[in-house]
N, C-alpha and C positions, 0 to 999 in steps of 0.2 A: 495129374500133376499136383496132387494134394498129399500132404504128409499128415500123420495123426500121432497123437500121444496122449498119455493119461492126464497131462497138465492143461489141456485145452479147456477153457471155461465152457460150461454148458450152454451159455448164451451164444457163443460163437458157433458151437455145433448146431444149435437150432437154426441160427441165421443161415448157415451154409446149406441147410436142407430146405428151409422155407423160402428164402429170398429168391431163388430161381423160379419159384412158382408164380411170383407176381407178374413178370412179363408175360407168362403164358395166360394168366387171367386177363390181362389187358388186351392181349391179342384176340381172345375169344369174345370179350365184351364189346370190343370195337369192330369185330368181324373183319380183321385185316389178315386172316390166315391165307387168303388167296394171293397175297403178295409174296414173291420169292424171298425177299429179305426177312419177312416175319416168319416164314416157314423154317428157314435155317435157324433164326434166333430162338424160336420156340423149341426146336429139337435140341439145340445146344443147352438150353435151360433145363429141359426135361432130363437129359443125360447127366447134367451136373447134379440135379436133385437126387437122382438114383445113385450116382456115385457116392455122394456124401451119406446118403441113407445107408448104403451097404457098409461104408467105412465105420460109421459111428454106431453100428449095431453092437450090443454088448458082447456078443460071441465072436466078433471079428478079431482075427489074429494078424500079427505083423506080416506073415507070409501072404495072407489073403489080401491085405491092404496093398502090397506091391503088385499083385495080379490085377486088382481092381483099378488101381491108378494107371497101370500100363495099358490095359484094354480101353478104358475110357479116355485116356490121354491120346491114344492113337485115333479113336473115333473123333475126338474134338479137333485134332489136327486136320483130318479129312474134311470135316464140316466147315471149319473156318477157311480153309484154302478154297473150297468151292464157293463159299459165301463171298470171298474177296474177288472171285472171278466175275462177279456181277459188276465190279468197279474197275478192275484191271482188265480191260477189254482188248488190248493188243493181242493179236493171234500168237505171237511168239511168247508173250508173257503167260497166257493161259496154258499153252503147251508146256512151258517150263514148270508152272505150278503142278500140272498133272504129272509130269515126270518126277518132280521132287517128292510128291506124295507116294507114287509107286515105289521109287527107290528107297525112301525112308521105311515104308511098310515092309519091303522085302528084307532090308538090313535088320530091322527090328525083329521080325519073325525068325530070321536065321540066328541072330544072337540069342534070342530067348530059347530057341531049340537047342543050341549048343551049350550055353552056359547057365540057363535059367533066368527067370525074371528078376530075382533078388540081386544078381550080380551086375546086370546091365541096365536096370531100371533108371538109376540116377543119371548116368551119362546120356542115355537116350532121351530122358525128359528134358535135360538141359539143351540138347540139340533141337528138339521140337520147339522149345521155348524160344530159342534163337531164331529159328525159321519163322515162327509166328510173329515175333517182334519185328523182324525185317519186313515181312509182307504187310504187317499192319501199318508200318511207317510209310511204305510205298503207296498203300491204299489211301492213307490220310492225305498225302501229298497230292495224289490224283484227285481226291475230292476237293481240296482247297483250290486246285487249279481250275476246276469246272464249276464250283458252286461257292464262289467267294462271298456273295451277299447273303446266301441262305444256308450257310454251312451248318449252323446250329439247328436247323430244321431237318437235317438229314439224319436218319437213324444210323446210317453207316458211320457217320462221324463219331457218334457216341460209342458204338461198338468198337471201332478201331482205337479210340482214345482209352477206353476201358482195358482193352487188351495190351496196349502199350504200357499203361501204368502197371498192370499185373506182371507181365512177362519181363519187363525191365528189372523190377524188383526181385522177381524169381531168380533171374540170372545173377543179379548182384549178390543176393544171399547165398546162392550156390557157390559162387567164386570165393566169397569170404570164408565159407566153411571149408573149401578145398585148401585154401592157402593157410588157414589156421588149424588149430587143434580141435577136432570135432569131439565135443563132450555131450553127454545127455542134456545138460542145461542149455547149451547152445542150440541143440536140435529142438528143444522145447521152445526156445525163444523164436527160432525160425518158423516153427509150426504156428505159433500165435501170430507172428507178423504176416505170414501167408494167409492165415484165416481172415485177418483184418483186411488185407488187400483183396481177398476174394469177395468180401462184403462190398468194398468200394467198387470193384469191377462190376458186380451185379447191380449196384446202384446206377452205374452208367447204362447197363442193359435195360433197366426199368425206364430210364429217360428215353432210350432209343425206342422202346415199344410205345411210350406215351406220345411221341412226336408224330406218330403215323395215324392218319384217318383214311379209310378207303375212298379213293377218288371215284366219284360217280360219273358214269357215262349217261348219255341220253337214253340208252336202252336198259339202264340199270346194272350193267356189268361193271367189273372192276378191272382197271388197267394199271399195269406196273409202270411206275416212273423209271426212266433209264438210270437215274442216279439215286434210287432208294437203297 
């Protein structure tokens, strides 16, 4: 769900590539990779780093960018939905998330096969952003309900908050471009704005990784907290 253009400052490009590596480093330094939340967070950060690395390569073409965004966007959707299943534990809700993921993937593959990724990449990205925004809000409400006193110590709070910030602005900029006249300058401004929001989002993810220490048991094993 990342757009690219020649006007993006080099600093934002480097931050988009390097910033997702910081949570991964924190996870390995603190040895919290045994925790389910940190596994999903680390994989999401790794995929984001690879996505932007491929996009900002000098030989990357606009057509390749659409393919990269579509593939990594679908992977991100699946990872985040399964991550939120750690919080949204009602059986009907987890089954609904699983159904939404399968349905979206089936529709996306069908539309890409029939019309190509360039034609349907934008509407499918908007749909995925809406799904993730909605689920992030539900997960955040669930967290607040169960962890009112220690909400800021929960990595899931920072992950959900970062996603709400990013995907709400992603949808807003997409709607404004659809309702207005899409010009190269507006697309460039949208790209810069989303790049800045991407940096803010991963700042939240860094905080999420930094809030976790491996809880030690008497036998030295690591136990997952039910609301991590």
